[in-house]
Structures are given as C-alpha cells and as structure tokens.
C-alpha positions as CSV (number, residue, x, y, z in Angstrom):
1,M,19.2,-25.5,20.9
2,A,21.3,-22.5,21.3
3,L,19.6,-19.1,22.0
4,V,20.5,-15.9,20.3
5,T,19.5,-12.2,20.9
6,L,17.2,-10.4,18.4
7,T,17.3,-6.8,18.5
8,S,14.6,-4.6,17.2
9,R,14.1,-0.9,17.4
10,V,10.6,0.4,18.3
11,E,9.2,3.6,19.6
12,E,9.5,4.0,23.3
13,A,5.6,4.4,23.9
14,D,4.9,1.1,21.8
15,K,7.7,-0.7,23.9
16,A,5.9,0.5,27.1
17,S,2.4,-0.6,25.8
18,F,3.7,-4.0,24.7
19,E,5.3,-4.6,28.1
20,D,2.1,-3.5,29.9
21,F,0.2,-5.9,27.5
22,C,2.5,-8.7,28.0
23,S,2.5,-8.4,31.7
24,A,-1.4,-8.2,31.9
25,V,-1.6,-11.6,29.9
26,G,1.0,-13.2,32.1
27,L,3.8,-13.1,29.4
28,T,7.3,-11.7,29.3
29,V,8.3,-9.6,26.3
30,S,10.7,-12.4,25.2
31,T,8.1,-15.1,25.4
32,A,5.6,-13.1,23.4
33,V,8.2,-12.4,20.7
34,N,9.2,-16.1,20.5
35,M,5.5,-16.9,20.1
36,Y,5.4,-14.6,17.3
37,V,8.5,-16.1,15.7
38,K,7.3,-19.6,15.9
39,V,3.9,-18.8,14.3
40,V,5.6,-17.1,11.3
41,V,8.0,-20.1,10.9
42,R,5.4,-22.8,11.4
43,D,2.9,-21.1,9.1
44,R,5.3,-19.4,6.7
45,K,3.5,-16.2,6.7
46,L,2.7,-13.2,9.0
47,P,-0.2,-14.0,11.5
48,F,-2.1,-10.9,10.4
49,E,-3.2,-9.3,7.0
50,I,-1.1,-6.6,5.6
51,S,-3.1,-4.4,3.2
52,Q,-3.4,-1.0,1.7
53,E,-6.6,0.4,-0.1
54,E,-4.9,3.3,-1.8
55,P,-1.6,5.0,-1.2
56,L,-2.5,8.5,0.2
57,D,0.4,10.2,-1.4
58,D,0.3,8.8,-4.9
59,P,-2.7,10.0,-7.1
60,F,-1.7,7.3,-9.6
61,Y,-3.2,4.6,-7.5
62,N,-6.5,6.3,-6.9
63,K,-9.6,4.0,-7.8
64,T,-10.6,6.4,-10.6
65,N,-7.5,6.3,-12.3
66,Q,-6.9,2.5,-11.8
67,A,-10.4,2.0,-13.4
68,H,-9.4,4.2,-16.5
69,L,-6.0,2.3,-16.8
70,M,-7.8,-1.1,-16.6
71,K,-10.3,0.1,-19.2
72,A,-7.6,1.1,-21.5
73,I,-5.5,-2.0,-21.1
74,Q,-8.8,-4.1,-22.1
75,Q,-9.2,-2.1,-25.1
76,L,-5.6,-2.6,-26.1
77,K,-6.0,-6.5,-25.5
78,E,-9.2,-6.2,-27.9
79,G,-7.1,-4.7,-30.6
80,R,-8.7,-1.3,-30.2
81,G,-5.5,0.7,-29.6
82,V,-3.3,2.7,-32.1
83,A,0.6,2.3,-32.0
84,H,2.5,5.5,-32.2
85,E,6.2,6.0,-32.7
86,L,8.1,7.5,-29.9
87,I,8.6,11.2,-30.3
88,E,12.0,12.4,-29.0
89,V,11.7,15.9,-27.5
C-alpha cells in the first residue's frame, strides 16, 4: 500500500511535548500518528470523548436559561401557549 504524507499544524511546544512522549514510550511520531489514524478508521469515531458543558462566552447556553427554554417548550407542547402575530418595527 502506498504511503502518503499527512501534514498538520500544531503549536511548537505541543509538538516538542508529543515528540518527548513518543520517545519515552518507544514510538516515533509517525508511528503514534499512524496508530491514531488506524483506531479512528477501525472504530469510525475519535478514540476520546469531546464535550463541552457550557460555552463560556455565550450566556444563551447557560443552565438557567436552558432550563427556562425547556420549560417553555414543554408548555407549548401541552397547548399552554399563545400565538402572536409578528409585529414589524
């Protein structure tokens, strides 16, 4: 199977730390990246969880506002809402 080059840009300090880690566990950077790619291809997912509890910069997504929105949505589903016409300003 033909090999190709995969280029990725990372911060210099992260690259150095990654190289140090790979060396410490007896791998080359290329081998470690190939292992990562093989696991992603095999499992069809990233080998770690990506999550975000609350966006820090957007108050819309804070827990209090989301609870208020969920309550309002439930009230609408139960028919306890009032339809209003769009008011042009």
